[in-house]
C-alpha positions in Angstrom: 45.3 132.1 105.6 44.9 131.5 101.9 41.7 129.8 100.9 41.8 127.3 98.1 38.6 126.8 96.1 36.8 123.6 95.6 35.3 123.0 92.2 32.0 121.3 91.8 31.1 120.1 88.3 27.5 119.1 87.7 26.4 117.2 84.6 23.1 115.6 83.9 22.4 112.9 81.4 19.6 114.6 79.3 18.3 111.4 77.8 18.1 109.6 81.2 16.2 112.6 82.6 13.8 112.7 79.6 12.9 108.9 80.0 12.9 108.8 83.8 12.3 112.3 85.4 12.1 111.0 88.9 15.6 109.6 88.9 18.6 111.5 90.3 20.7 113.2 87.6 24.4 112.2 87.3 26.7 114.6 89.1 30.5 114.8 89.2 32.2 116.5 92.1 35.9 117.6 91.9 37.6 119.2 94.9 41.0 120.9 94.3 43.6 122.2 96.8 41.7 121.6 100.0 44.8 120.8 102.1 45.5 124.5 102.9 42.1 125.1 104.5 41.5 125.1 108.2 39.7 122.0 109.5 36.4 124.0 110.0 36.6 125.5 106.5 37.4 122.2 105.0 34.3 120.6 106.6 32.1 123.6 105.5 33.5 123.3 101.9 33.0 119.5 101.8 29.5 119.9 103.1 28.5 122.7 100.6 30.0 120.6 97.7 28.1 117.5 98.8 24.8 119.4 99.4 25.0 121.2 96.0 25.9 117.9 94.2 23.1 116.0 95.9 20.3 118.6 95.3 17.8 117.2 92.9 16.7 120.6 91.7 20.2 121.4 90.4 20.0 119.0 87.4 21.6 120.1 84.2 25.1 121.1 83.4 27.1 123.6 85.4 30.3 124.3 87.3 30.3 125.9 90.7 33.5 126.8 92.5 33.2 126.8 96.4 35.8 128.8 98.3 35.6 129.0 102.2 37.5 131.4 104.3 36.7 131.6 108.1 33.1 130.5 107.5 32.5 132.8 104.6 31.5 130.9 101.5 32.0 132.4 98.0 30.3 130.6 95.1 31.3 131.3 91.5 30.6 129.7 88.3 27.8 129.0 85.9 24.6 127.0 85.8 21.7 126.6 83.4 19.1 129.0 85.0 18.6 131.9 87.3 16.7 129.6 89.7 19.6 127.2 89.9 22.0 130.0 90.5 19.9 131.2 93.4 19.5 127.7 94.7 23.3 127.3 95.1 23.3 130.2 97.6 20.3 128.8 99.5 22.0 125.5 99.8 25.3 126.9 101.0 23.5 129.1 103.6 21.9 126.0 105.1 25.2 124.3 106.0 26.1 124.5 109.7 29.0 126.9 110.4 28.4 129.1 107.3 28.6 132.7 108.5 28.1 134.4 105.1 27.4 133.5 101.5 28.6 135.5 98.5 26.8 134.0 95.5 28.5 134.9 92.2 27.0 132.0 90.2 25.5 133.1 87.0 23.1 131.4 84.5 24.5 130.6 81.1 23.6 133.0 78.4 23.2 131.9 74.8 24.5 128.7 73.2 27.9 128.8 75.0 28.2 127.5 78.5 
């Protein structure tokens, strides 16, 4: 079965965080092509996307692609720091039904994201 990736786009309002650091950052979540996943993989993908989008430690800008195939989750994309890259894998591992996580999320380097 072909696994279609879900894309998670995170974006934080820098000014809002600077004025009120305890407030949740704004996050946008986009999921593409989920119709070809099995029901179990669809549930896992949805839960991983929701968990990453809802994590308060993942503020900032970034794009994470979530791909699930028979319980194996692959994360790709870019976030702002090494810590946030590692955190995406921790979050995915905590979702029920996830058998394995391949984290290929990288921190941005330089001025370009």
